[in-house]
Rosetta silent file (secondary structure, phi, psi, omega in degrees, C-alpha in Angstrom):
SEQUENCE: MPDRPFRLVFLADIQLGMYATFSGFTADEVARYAAVGMRVSAVPKVEGFEWDARQYERAVTLIDRLRPDLVIVGGDMIDDPNRDDQTEAFLSLTARLDPAIPMRYAPGNHDIAPDTVVPTDESISRYREVFGPDFSTVSAGPVTFLMLDTVVIDHPERAPKAWADQEAFIAAFLDEPPPTPIVAVGHHPLFLSDPDEPDTYWNLPLVRRRPLYDRLRAAGVRLALAGHWHRNNVAVHDGFEMVTSGPVGYPLGDDPSGLRLVELHPDRITHSYLPLTE
SCORE:     score description
SCORE:     0.000 S_00000001
   1 L     0.000  132.663 -177.772  -59.389  114.758 -116.471 S_00000001
   2 L   -66.422  153.380  176.510  -55.887  115.877 -115.285 S_00000001
   3 L   -65.592  150.617 -177.069  -54.360  119.101 -116.449 S_00000001
   4 L   -73.470  160.025 -178.682  -51.937  118.691 -119.319 S_00000001
   5 L   -72.402  163.167  171.745  -48.202  118.868 -118.443 S_00000001
   6 E   -65.196  132.482 -171.416  -46.159  121.975 -118.860 S_00000001
   7 E  -118.441  126.882  176.160  -44.873  122.008 -122.447 S_00000001
   8 E  -118.254  136.956  167.936  -41.668  123.471 -123.626 S_00000001
   9 E  -102.396  127.210  176.289  -40.523  123.602 -127.287 S_00000001
  10 E  -107.606  125.588 -179.373  -36.776  123.586 -127.605 S_00000001
  11 E  -110.842  136.271  177.373  -35.226  124.865 -130.856 S_00000001
  12 L  -131.315  140.032  165.994  -31.568  124.392 -131.775 S_00000001
  13 L    58.034   52.319  165.272  -29.482  125.635 -134.679 S_00000001
  14 L   -55.020  -57.853  168.118  -31.879  127.589 -136.877 S_00000001
  15 L    50.641   64.315  178.470  -28.746  129.194 -138.225 S_00000001
  16 E   -55.762  121.988  178.015  -30.031  131.240 -141.093 S_00000001
  17 L   112.213  -11.388 -175.034  -27.387  131.187 -143.819 S_00000001
  18 H   -68.284  -41.928 -178.225  -25.759  127.796 -143.043 S_00000001
  19 H   -56.666  -41.084 -179.242  -27.157  126.039 -146.130 S_00000001
  20 H   -66.936  -44.175 -179.482  -25.535  128.588 -148.373 S_00000001
  21 H   -55.901  -38.584 -171.197  -22.230  128.322 -146.392 S_00000001
  22 L   -98.071    8.375  178.223  -22.260  124.513 -146.898 S_00000001
  23 L   -94.272  161.987 -179.166  -23.325  124.575 -150.554 S_00000001
  24 L    77.140    8.320 -178.597  -21.076  124.229 -153.546 S_00000001
  25 L   -70.195  146.679  175.905  -18.696  121.790 -151.997 S_00000001
  26 L   -81.518  167.444  177.282  -16.630  119.501 -154.188 S_00000001
  27 H   -56.771  -35.875  177.113  -16.666  115.711 -153.728 S_00000001
  28 H   -66.033  -36.149  179.779  -13.336  115.941 -151.934 S_00000001
  29 H   -71.244  -38.655  177.505  -14.689  118.486 -149.553 S_00000001
  30 H   -64.302  -42.361  177.203  -17.771  116.373 -148.799 S_00000001
  31 H   -61.761  -35.876  179.418  -15.490  113.400 -148.167 S_00000001
  32 H   -72.309  -35.133  171.452  -13.363  115.330 -145.737 S_00000001
  33 H   -67.480  -42.312  179.174  -16.350  116.243 -143.722 S_00000001
  34 H   -61.191  -31.499 -179.837  -17.611  112.683 -143.837 S_00000001
  35 L   -67.541  -19.906  178.900  -14.217  111.495 -142.446 S_00000001
  36 L  -112.079   19.782  169.127  -14.890  113.445 -139.225 S_00000001
  37 L    88.671   17.299 -176.897  -18.474  112.263 -138.945 S_00000001
  38 L  -113.981  117.727 -179.743  -20.213  115.198 -140.488 S_00000001
  39 L   -89.265  113.280 -176.239  -22.697  114.539 -143.338 S_00000001
  40 L  -118.232  130.265  178.086  -22.644  117.370 -145.812 S_00000001
  41 L   -80.647  142.027  175.297  -24.752  117.336 -149.033 S_00000001
  42 L   -84.470   96.544 -176.067  -23.272  117.977 -152.385 S_00000001
  43 L  -126.516  155.785  174.699  -25.551  120.744 -153.693 S_00000001
  44 L   -58.233  154.877 -178.718  -24.986  123.603 -156.122 S_00000001
  45 L   -68.634  131.193  177.124  -23.673  126.904 -154.683 S_00000001
  46 L  -128.416  167.004  175.530  -26.446  129.207 -153.541 S_00000001
  47 L  -120.391  167.309  173.441  -26.501  132.541 -151.722 S_00000001
  48 L    84.862 -159.486 -178.932  -28.858  133.955 -149.037 S_00000001
  49 L  -141.318   31.412 -176.826  -30.838  132.010 -146.511 S_00000001
  50 H   -59.606  -46.457 -176.749  -34.013  130.984 -148.272 S_00000001
  51 H   -61.803  -50.299 -177.649  -33.596  127.265 -147.447 S_00000001
  52 H   -64.889  -38.787 -176.946  -32.972  127.904 -143.624 S_00000001
  53 H   -62.974  -38.703 -178.559  -35.837  130.452 -143.487 S_00000001
  54 H   -66.288  -43.479  175.127  -38.207  127.894 -144.916 S_00000001
  55 H   -58.199  -46.773 -178.565  -37.251  125.394 -142.159 S_00000001
  56 H   -64.041  -42.288  176.717  -37.787  128.021 -139.448 S_00000001
  57 H   -53.488  -46.027  178.417  -41.170  128.936 -140.989 S_00000001
  58 H   -58.814  -41.441 -179.948  -42.143  125.307 -140.717 S_00000001
  59 H   -65.345  -46.458 -179.456  -40.988  125.289 -137.035 S_00000001
  60 H   -62.481  -39.757  176.833  -43.082  128.425 -136.255 S_00000001
  61 H   -62.954  -47.347  179.989  -46.140  126.908 -137.869 S_00000001
  62 H   -62.736  -38.654  178.079  -45.767  123.699 -135.841 S_00000001
  63 H   -63.125  -44.965  179.472  -45.253  125.671 -132.617 S_00000001
  64 H   -59.494  -31.370  178.157  -48.385  127.598 -133.168 S_00000001
  65 H   -75.260  -37.639 -172.054  -50.263  124.202 -133.495 S_00000001
  66 H   -76.011  -29.764  178.977  -48.603  122.736 -130.456 S_00000001
  67 L    60.479   50.820  179.834  -49.382  125.743 -128.173 S_00000001
  68 L   -69.630  167.778  177.575  -46.562  125.314 -125.788 S_00000001
  69 L   -78.291  -23.594 -172.549  -46.134  127.199 -122.492 S_00000001
  70 E  -160.783  143.881  168.940  -42.690  128.353 -123.434 S_00000001
  71 E  -122.623  136.180  174.973  -40.222  128.232 -126.396 S_00000001
  72 E  -121.905  126.592  173.666  -36.502  128.308 -125.831 S_00000001
  73 E   -95.047  124.536 -177.283  -33.990  128.791 -128.679 S_00000001
  74 L   -94.875   38.355  169.132  -30.783  127.105 -127.759 S_00000001
  75 L    96.311  162.831 -177.457  -28.439  129.225 -129.862 S_00000001
  76 L    58.027   64.976  174.174  -27.119  129.676 -133.417 S_00000001
  77 L   -75.924  -28.872 -176.461  -30.120  131.677 -134.614 S_00000001
  78 E  -133.180  174.567 -177.512  -27.930  132.915 -137.475 S_00000001
  79 L  -101.226  -37.521 -174.566  -24.802  131.682 -139.308 S_00000001
  80 L  -121.205  109.382 -177.817  -22.688  134.852 -139.580 S_00000001
  81 L   -71.046   -3.271  175.463  -22.733  137.154 -136.507 S_00000001
  82 L  -101.314   10.546 -178.304  -21.449  140.026 -138.679 S_00000001
  83 L  -107.985   99.652  179.341  -24.497  139.876 -141.035 S_00000001
  84 H   -63.639  -30.748 -175.890  -27.284  142.220 -139.885 S_00000001
  85 H   -69.639  -25.528  173.685  -29.547  140.894 -142.653 S_00000001
  86 H   -73.636  -44.361  175.548  -29.554  137.516 -141.068 S_00000001
  87 H   -56.054  -50.312 -174.937  -30.396  138.875 -137.643 S_00000001
  88 H   -60.088  -38.190  178.415  -33.117  141.039 -139.068 S_00000001
  89 H   -69.500  -36.488  174.693  -34.626  138.086 -140.982 S_00000001
  90 H   -58.387  -49.105 -177.706  -34.545  135.947 -137.907 S_00000001
  91 H   -64.514  -37.552  176.171  -36.411  138.504 -135.884 S_00000001
  92 H   -59.723  -44.741  178.937  -38.871  139.049 -138.635 S_00000001
  93 H   -68.791  -36.236 -179.045  -39.637  135.362 -138.899 S_00000001
  94 H   -70.177  -27.179 -178.090  -39.850  134.980 -135.114 S_00000001
  95 L   -69.326  -14.988  175.919  -42.432  137.807 -134.997 S_00000001
  96 L   -71.224  -17.972  177.823  -44.834  135.533 -136.910 S_00000001
  97 L   -67.359  140.048  175.814  -45.126  133.319 -133.782 S_00000001
  98 L   -50.247  120.903 -179.121  -48.294  133.974 -131.779 S_00000001
  99 L   -58.186  -17.893  177.493  -47.151  136.702 -129.233 S_00000001
 100 L   -69.306  -14.739 -177.638  -49.052  134.767 -126.595 S_00000001
 101 L  -102.350  115.037 -176.467  -46.357  132.083 -126.652 S_00000001
 102 L   -73.745  146.985 -178.602  -43.244  133.450 -124.805 S_00000001
 103 E  -130.742  137.040  176.320  -39.769  132.822 -126.364 S_00000001
 104 E  -131.425  157.062 -173.188  -36.380  133.052 -124.610 S_00000001
 105 E  -123.141  145.057  162.590  -32.870  132.701 -126.031 S_00000001
 106 L  -116.884  136.525 -172.741  -29.508  131.178 -125.094 S_00000001
 107 L   -72.276  146.045  167.816  -26.582  132.381 -127.293 S_00000001
 108 L  -107.646  165.956 -177.822  -24.827  130.122 -129.740 S_00000001
 109 H   -61.801  -27.216  176.938  -21.272  130.613 -131.006 S_00000001
 110 H   -79.972   -8.226  178.083  -22.606  131.906 -134.337 S_00000001
 111 H   -96.822  -34.525 -162.551  -24.628  134.545 -132.497 S_00000001
 112 H  -125.368   -2.190 -179.988  -22.242  135.998 -129.946 S_00000001
 113 L  -113.279  124.220  179.804  -18.597  135.262 -131.199 S_00000001
 114 L   -66.193  -23.310  176.692  -17.363  137.453 -134.092 S_00000001
 115 L  -103.766   13.473 -177.499  -15.236  134.703 -135.427 S_00000001
 116 L    71.152    7.058 -178.771  -17.972  132.095 -134.519 S_00000001
 117 L  -130.007  -57.588 -167.864  -15.731  130.633 -131.795 S_00000001
 118 L  -107.448  114.622  177.413  -14.324  133.213 -129.316 S_00000001
 119 L   -80.353  157.348  176.069  -16.652  135.893 -127.860 S_00000001
 120 L  -126.377  168.992  179.227  -15.430  139.340 -126.858 S_00000001
 121 H   -60.926  -33.856  178.949  -16.834  141.981 -124.571 S_00000001
 122 H   -72.562  -39.358 -177.835  -18.010  143.968 -127.523 S_00000001
 123 H   -67.252  -38.902 -179.589  -19.718  140.977 -129.217 S_00000001
 124 H   -61.295  -42.875 -178.406  -21.425  139.999 -125.920 S_00000001
 125 H   -66.804  -34.804  177.462  -22.732  143.574 -125.478 S_00000001
 126 H   -65.188  -46.878  179.646  -24.092  143.487 -129.077 S_00000001
 127 H   -59.955  -45.926 -175.195  -25.824  140.247 -128.520 S_00000001
 128 H   -62.406  -34.997  175.111  -27.439  141.524 -125.345 S_00000001
 129 H   -61.161  -30.903 -176.485  -28.798  144.581 -127.182 S_00000001
 130 H   -90.193  -48.337 -168.829  -30.585  142.329 -129.674 S_00000001
 131 H  -113.926   -7.593 -178.124  -31.601  139.206 -127.735 S_00000001
 132 L    98.932 -164.040 -175.407  -31.351  140.132 -123.989 S_00000001
 133 L   -57.715  143.784  173.725  -29.285  138.551 -121.290 S_00000001
 134 L   -86.600  -17.383  168.264  -26.790  135.909 -122.368 S_00000001
 135 L  -142.541  146.762 -176.729  -27.292  134.001 -119.085 S_00000001
 136 E  -172.411 -176.254  167.001  -30.187  134.108 -116.723 S_00000001
 137 E  -120.656  144.198 -179.025  -32.901  132.111 -115.046 S_00000001
 138 E  -125.033  112.310  179.917  -36.367  131.747 -116.384 S_00000001
 139 E   -94.180  125.735 -176.058  -39.150  130.613 -114.009 S_00000001
 140 E  -141.485  108.512  175.430  -42.073  129.198 -115.915 S_00000001
 141 L    63.263 -127.094 -175.967  -44.894  127.277 -114.324 S_00000001
 142 L   -90.306   21.702 -172.261  -43.535  124.249 -112.403 S_00000001
 143 E  -150.711  146.198  170.563  -39.923  124.602 -113.584 S_00000001
 144 E  -115.752  132.199  177.390  -36.946  126.985 -113.565 S_00000001
 145 E   -97.760  125.680  169.727  -34.623  127.052 -116.529 S_00000001
 146 E   -91.115  102.342 -173.355  -30.985  127.950 -115.956 S_00000001
 147 E   -86.123  115.329 -173.711  -29.991  129.701 -119.192 S_00000001
 148 L  -107.248  143.646  167.116  -26.256  129.374 -119.769 S_00000001
 149 L   -94.559   87.766 -178.437  -23.871  131.226 -122.088 S_00000001
 150 H   -70.321  -22.344 -178.499  -21.898  128.158 -122.998 S_00000001
 151 H   -65.308  -40.339  175.896  -19.970  130.138 -125.660 S_00000001
 152 H   -70.344  -35.915  173.540  -18.226  132.126 -122.870 S_00000001
 153 H   -63.202  -40.710 -179.930  -17.734  128.928 -120.905 S_00000001
 154 H   -65.962  -45.827 -177.691  -16.199  127.377 -123.946 S_00000001
 155 L  -139.951   87.173  179.133  -13.806  130.307 -124.658 S_00000001
 156 L   -88.340    3.338 -164.343  -13.521  132.908 -121.861 S_00000001
 157 L   -68.580  -30.235 -179.024  -10.082  134.132 -122.856 S_00000001
 158 L   -99.261    0.655 -179.931  -11.215  137.357 -124.555 S_00000001
 159 L  -141.595   58.105 -169.341  -14.104  138.018 -122.080 S_00000001
 160 H   -65.550  -34.846  175.831  -12.735  137.035 -118.671 S_00000001
 161 H   -63.825  -44.411  174.711  -15.127  139.343 -116.732 S_00000001
 162 H   -56.862  -39.801  176.799  -18.106  137.883 -118.519 S_00000001
 163 H   -67.544  -44.036  179.285  -17.042  134.465 -117.494 S_00000001
 164 H   -62.581  -35.763  177.433  -16.377  135.543 -113.900 S_00000001
 165 H   -67.994  -44.577 -178.975  -19.840  137.210 -113.704 S_00000001
 166 H   -65.534  -42.795  179.127  -21.514  134.149 -115.099 S_00000001
 167 H   -62.733  -36.286 -178.792  -19.641  131.768 -112.826 S_00000001
 168 H   -75.061  -35.971 -179.917  -20.647  133.846 -109.710 S_00000001
 169 H   -66.387  -42.518 -179.609  -24.316  133.941 -110.972 S_00000001
 170 H   -64.199  -41.820  179.758  -24.386  130.148 -111.415 S_00000001
 171 H   -62.984  -47.082 -177.821  -22.858  129.534 -107.997 S_00000001
 172 H   -63.079  -40.671  177.304  -25.230  131.859 -106.253 S_00000001
 173 H   -66.066  -47.170 -173.512  -28.302  130.289 -107.976 S_00000001
 174 H   -77.264  -20.801  175.164  -27.277  126.636 -107.410 S_00000001
 175 H   -69.839  -23.079  177.162  -26.155  127.273 -103.834 S_00000001
 176 L  -140.060   75.079 -176.361  -29.827  128.106 -102.977 S_00000001
 177 L   -73.614  154.240  179.979  -31.814  126.397 -105.727 S_00000001
 178 L   -69.537  167.266  177.619  -35.580  126.956 -105.962 S_00000001
 179 L   -74.460  -16.353  177.053  -38.027  124.223 -104.872 S_00000001
 180 L   -77.630  155.035  173.656  -39.048  123.677 -108.465 S_00000001
 181 L   -56.670  147.083 -178.937  -37.171  121.322 -110.845 S_00000001
 182 E  -118.042  128.298  171.962  -34.307  122.984 -112.596 S_00000001
 183 E  -113.642  127.150  178.723  -33.487  122.370 -116.276 S_00000001
 184 E   -84.761  139.664  178.922  -30.158  123.607 -117.590 S_00000001
 185 E  -132.925  138.938  175.972  -30.113  125.055 -121.130 S_00000001
 186 L  -167.065  172.305 -178.389  -27.260  126.120 -123.300 S_00000001
 187 L   -70.752  -60.828 -173.802  -25.821  125.909 -126.803 S_00000001
 188 L   -82.525  132.866  168.749  -22.969  123.495 -126.286 S_00000001
 189 L   -59.240  144.046  171.974  -23.586  120.074 -124.686 S_00000001
 190 L   -62.301  -42.199  176.733  -21.620  119.540 -121.565 S_00000001
 191 L  -157.866  160.477  177.288  -20.683  116.155 -123.024 S_00000001
 192 L  -101.292  -17.850  176.432  -21.892  113.654 -125.648 S_00000001
 193 L  -138.763  -37.635 -174.295  -21.109  110.442 -123.873 S_00000001
 194 L  -148.674  141.746  177.143  -19.414  110.957 -120.499 S_00000001
 195 L   -60.149  -24.210  179.702  -18.669  113.950 -118.256 S_00000001
 196 L  -102.469   16.987  178.702  -14.928  113.067 -118.294 S_00000001
 197 L   -64.877  157.622  178.846  -14.713  112.592 -122.086 S_00000001
 198 L   -59.918  158.497  174.265  -11.832  114.299 -123.980 S_00000001
 199 L   -71.211  135.222  166.000  -12.289  117.920 -125.190 S_00000001
 200 L  -139.071  177.154  178.765  -13.588  118.391 -128.688 S_00000001
 201 L   -62.959  -19.475 -170.588  -15.118  121.163 -130.658 S_00000001
 202 L   -92.033  -12.250 -176.433  -18.602  119.702 -129.722 S_00000001
 203 L  -121.130  178.224  174.829  -18.370  119.709 -125.922 S_00000001
 204 L   -92.430  149.452 -171.575  -17.303  122.104 -123.167 S_00000001
 205 L   -64.878  138.347 -174.938  -13.687  121.988 -121.981 S_00000001
 206 H   -62.089  -28.445  177.060  -13.263  119.574 -119.104 S_00000001
 207 H   -57.704  -35.424  179.558  -11.537  122.162 -116.945 S_00000001
 208 H  -106.740  -22.817  174.965  -14.835  124.088 -116.775 S_00000001
 209 H   -60.609  -52.679 -172.901  -17.220  121.211 -117.622 S_00000001
 210 H   -63.413  -50.095  177.211  -16.567  119.038 -114.655 S_00000001
 211 H   -58.550  -40.113 -179.899  -17.058  121.755 -112.002 S_00000001
 212 H   -62.486  -52.533  179.879  -20.246  122.962 -113.725 S_00000001
 213 H   -53.736  -47.819 -176.939  -21.563  119.369 -113.990 S_00000001
 214 H   -62.565  -40.569  176.209  -20.800  118.655 -110.290 S_00000001
 215 H   -58.692  -48.865  179.839  -22.581  121.921 -109.303 S_00000001
 216 H   -59.870  -46.064  178.447  -25.604  120.986 -111.351 S_00000001
 217 H   -65.635  -38.404  178.471  -25.779  117.494 -109.897 S_00000001
 218 H   -66.103  -30.375  177.871  -25.378  118.768 -106.330 S_00000001
 219 L   -86.815    7.721  175.541  -28.307  121.127 -106.843 S_00000001
 220 L    83.967   13.027  176.548  -30.526  118.269 -108.046 S_00000001
 221 L   -69.314  134.041  177.150  -30.487  119.104 -111.847 S_00000001
 222 L  -121.380   -8.580 -175.981  -31.274  115.980 -113.794 S_00000001
 223 E  -139.977  136.117  171.677  -31.810  117.362 -117.300 S_00000001
 224 E  -129.419  138.152  178.771  -29.776  119.607 -119.612 S_00000001
 225 E  -120.187  137.432 -176.265  -30.730  120.656 -123.119 S_00000001
 226 E  -149.029  171.787  172.899  -28.344  121.728 -125.873 S_00000001
 227 L  -130.427 -120.944  169.189  -27.768  121.915 -129.577 S_00000001
 228 L    71.797  -35.631 -176.858  -24.605  122.763 -131.531 S_00000001
 229 L   -77.485  -19.923 -177.092  -24.009  119.148 -132.756 S_00000001
 230 L    60.990   29.301  176.861  -26.671  119.375 -135.471 S_00000001
 231 L  -152.840  166.051  177.471  -27.725  115.850 -134.604 S_00000001
 232 L   -88.504  143.004  170.580  -29.706  114.111 -131.827 S_00000001
 233 E  -160.291  136.726  173.241  -27.904  112.569 -128.913 S_00000001
 234 E  -123.995  120.659  179.506  -28.959  111.464 -125.422 S_00000001
 235 E  -123.761  126.529 -178.898  -26.312  110.618 -122.857 S_00000001
 236 E  -110.756  129.733 -178.843  -27.350  109.554 -119.336 S_00000001
 237 E  -139.098  114.737  172.679  -24.693  109.538 -116.520 S_00000001
 238 L    53.811   39.327  176.599  -25.585  108.788 -112.936 S_00000001
 239 L    86.725   -3.667  175.415  -29.226  109.907 -113.433 S_00000001
 240 E   -95.769  128.672 -175.221  -28.270  113.115 -115.340 S_00000001
 241 E  -108.961  112.861  175.140  -29.676  113.279 -118.814 S_00000001
 242 E   -97.286  104.233 -175.663  -27.701  115.317 -121.329 S_00000001
 243 E  -103.518  118.400 -179.191  -29.976  115.885 -124.286 S_00000001
 244 E  -104.557  117.166 -172.574  -28.411  117.244 -127.532 S_00000001
 245 L  -101.041  140.647  179.420  -31.166  118.175 -129.902 S_00000001
 246 L   -58.656  166.178 -170.118  -31.073  118.061 -133.763 S_00000001
 247 L   -88.598  152.944  164.564  -31.285  121.357 -135.689 S_00000001
 248 L   -69.874  -30.542 -177.299  -34.205  123.270 -137.005 S_00000001
 249 L   -96.382 -130.949 -166.518  -31.849  124.148 -139.916 S_00000001
 250 L   -74.277  120.662  175.739  -29.106  122.209 -141.671 S_00000001
 251 L   -73.996  149.866  174.047  -28.476  118.632 -140.353 S_00000001
 252 L  -119.455   12.807 -179.867  -24.964  117.220 -140.055 S_00000001
 253 L  -148.703 -155.343 -176.458  -26.071  113.611 -139.512 S_00000001
 254 L   -83.307  -17.167 -179.225  -28.922  111.218 -140.282 S_00000001
 255 L   -67.675  138.611  174.526  -31.551  113.089 -138.087 S_00000001
 256 L   -76.985  170.586  169.803  -33.798  115.381 -140.134 S_00000001
 257 L   -58.606  145.768  179.964  -34.409  118.998 -139.291 S_00000001
 258 E  -175.567 -174.390  176.037  -36.764  119.194 -136.325 S_00000001
 259 E  -135.821  161.808 -176.724  -37.669  120.526 -132.898 S_00000001
 260 E  -114.542  131.275  174.417  -37.904  118.984 -129.476 S_00000001
 261 E   -98.649  123.869 -175.158  -41.110  118.864 -127.335 S_00000001
 262 E  -117.482  123.331  174.267  -40.383  118.621 -123.614 S_00000001
 263 E  -114.866  131.014  178.734  -43.263  117.829 -121.222 S_00000001
 264 E  -104.479  105.919  176.935  -43.047  118.204 -117.457 S_00000001
 265 L   -91.715  170.328  179.082  -45.368  115.901 -115.614 S_00000001
 266 L   -59.061  -33.772 -175.963  -45.709  115.876 -111.801 S_00000001
 267 L  -112.562    3.483 -174.004  -43.518  112.767 -111.556 S_00000001
 268 L  -168.796  166.024  173.000  -41.317  112.819 -114.640 S_00000001
 269 E  -123.136  128.953  175.852  -40.008  114.773 -117.673 S_00000001
 270 E  -121.105  156.270  177.541  -40.451  113.401 -121.139 S_00000001
 271 E  -151.691  148.723  177.022  -39.178  114.734 -124.473 S_00000001
 272 E  -143.905  148.017 -175.944  -39.530  113.741 -128.139 S_00000001
 273 E   -95.625  122.428 -179.084  -37.961  115.018 -131.377 S_00000001
 274 E  -107.602  111.605 -175.861  -40.519  116.146 -134.008 S_00000001
 275 E   -67.246  153.225  173.812  -39.164  116.259 -137.536 S_00000001
 276 L   -92.134  111.869 -176.671  -40.064  119.219 -139.748 S_00000001
 277 L  -117.975  170.407 -179.533  -41.813  117.901 -142.778 S_00000001
 278 L   -64.580    0.000    0.000  -43.687  119.389 -145.693 S_00000001
């Protein structure tokens, strides 16, 4: 019987505290979000992060059952980067995962940017103290993951050295790629439909997106994983698959909360979205 494939669980947008942030909206506010394609539920105002924590607990339970070789969190672990209680709760819930299952992190804008959009040298340093490197490579079994800080790529204006350092790191790695397949991982998707699509809040700016995409393609990268959109989306362009995965936490579309199971076979990579249910 053949060995089972290498299994990765990818988690996006746990975002402890988001449910409370999006609670208590009026009908007009719900309609305004709907007008820009974001489904927000009209629920009474709540405080805290009980709802989001419950979703993450379900994810941890499912991961323990799946027994993956690696877990990667694709950013937005918390909703408010200035709330230590959210970070402490996230780390406490994460500690319930079997320690034999390794976990790595890529930062989201709610983790590393003090205004949840633009990171600074200080906020990047704080993130690194809690979660480790904001960009790196992770070699695991038959695959190497290129972990990107897409928040800095999105908005480098207040952290130019952090962007220059990451750009040099990416170039050095992709100029001499390893013999194993490379999967790129970050919070923001490069694109949702096409590498040359217009800039939006949901993708990376074209001025930095296209050079990065071209470098990835030249190095043989064929799969990238991201979150941020709080919905599922798969865009394939010239053999490159940009997978945007739905959230563990609060959805903004029709897809339920869930996680993504990625399996690396000798001749292919497959992935499926597993909803978090009762």
